[in-house]
C-alpha positions as CSV (number, residue, x, y, z in Angstrom):
1,M,-14.2,-13.5,8.7
2,K,-13.8,-9.4,8.6
3,K,-12.8,-8.2,5.4
4,A,-9.7,-7.2,4.5
5,Y,-8.9,-3.5,3.0
6,S,-6.0,-2.5,0.9
7,V,-4.7,1.1,0.0
8,K,-1.6,1.0,-2.8
9,C,0.3,4.1,-2.6
10,A,2.3,5.5,-5.5
11,W,5.1,8.5,-5.9
12,D,4.0,11.2,-8.4
13,A,7.7,12.4,-9.3
14,Q,6.4,15.5,-10.9
15,A,4.1,16.6,-8.2
16,R,6.6,15.2,-5.3
17,V,3.6,13.5,-3.7
18,W,2.9,10.3,-2.5
19,Y,-1.4,9.4,-3.7
20,V,-3.7,6.5,-3.4
21,S,-3.5,4.7,-6.4
22,E,-5.7,1.7,-5.9
23,T,-7.8,0.8,-3.0
24,N,-10.8,-0.9,-1.9
25,V,-11.6,1.8,0.6
26,P,-14.9,3.4,-0.6
27,G,-14.5,7.2,-1.2
28,L,-10.7,7.0,-0.3
29,A,-8.6,9.6,-2.6
30,T,-5.9,11.4,-0.9
31,E,-2.1,12.7,-1.2
32,S,0.7,13.8,1.0
33,A,4.5,14.6,0.6
34,T,5.8,12.0,2.8
35,V,5.1,8.4,3.5
36,E,4.8,9.3,7.3
37,A,2.3,12.2,6.4
38,M,0.5,9.8,4.4
39,T,0.1,6.9,7.1
40,R,-1.5,9.6,9.5
41,K,-3.9,10.8,7.2
42,L,-4.8,6.9,6.2
43,R,-5.1,6.2,10.0
44,A,-7.5,9.3,10.2
45,L,-9.8,8.8,6.6
46,I,-9.8,5.0,6.5
47,P,-12.1,4.4,9.9
48,E,-14.1,7.6,8.9
49,L,-14.8,6.5,5.3
50,L,-15.9,2.5,6.7
51,S,-18.2,4.0,9.1
52,L,-19.9,6.3,6.5
53,N,-19.8,4.1,3.4
54,V,-19.9,0.6,4.7
55,G,-21.6,1.1,8.3
56,A,-18.5,-0.5,10.0
57,G,-19.3,0.6,13.6
58,A,-16.6,0.0,16.8
59,V,-14.6,-2.6,14.9
60,E,-10.8,-3.5,13.9
61,V,-10.4,-4.1,10.6
62,P,-7.2,-5.3,8.8
63,V,-5.6,-2.8,6.3
64,E,-2.8,-3.4,4.1
65,L,-0.9,-0.4,3.2
66,L,1.4,-0.7,0.1
67,W,3.7,1.8,-1.2
68,R,5.3,1.7,-4.7
69,K,8.2,4.5,-5.9
70,Q,10.5,3.9,-9.0
71,E,13.8,5.8,-9.4
72,L,16.0,5.7,-12.2
73,I,19.6,5.0,-10.7
74,S,22.9,6.0,-12.9
75,V,25.2,2.9,-13.7
76,R,28.7,3.9,-14.6
77,G,30.3,1.7,-17.1
78,T,32.4,0.1,-14.4
79,R,32.5,-3.9,-14.1
80,P,32.8,-5.7,-11.0
81,T,35.8,-7.5,-10.1
82,A,35.8,-11.2,-11.0
83,Y,35.2,-13.4,-8.2
84,S,37.2,-16.9,-8.4
85,S,36.1,-19.8,-6.1
86,K,39.5,-21.5,-6.9
87,P,42.0,-21.5,-3.9
88,A,45.1,-19.2,-4.5
């Protein structure tokens, strides 16, 4: 069975970039401004790093990409309208 690899990316709000926060791909560390750009980078870097560090040749390996971004969302003091299940 092939080893599965995972890459967790997080958003750095101060630097305004996505970065690799956790991975089991040896030597992987990178950042990008967008998810799309990060995905392109990872698709190029992961095969190269696996080939150099693990000796993986021309094979396909499963890679799970996970994204995490936390935001603060303002909530105004309005209350939702009450819902009644009783017939009118």
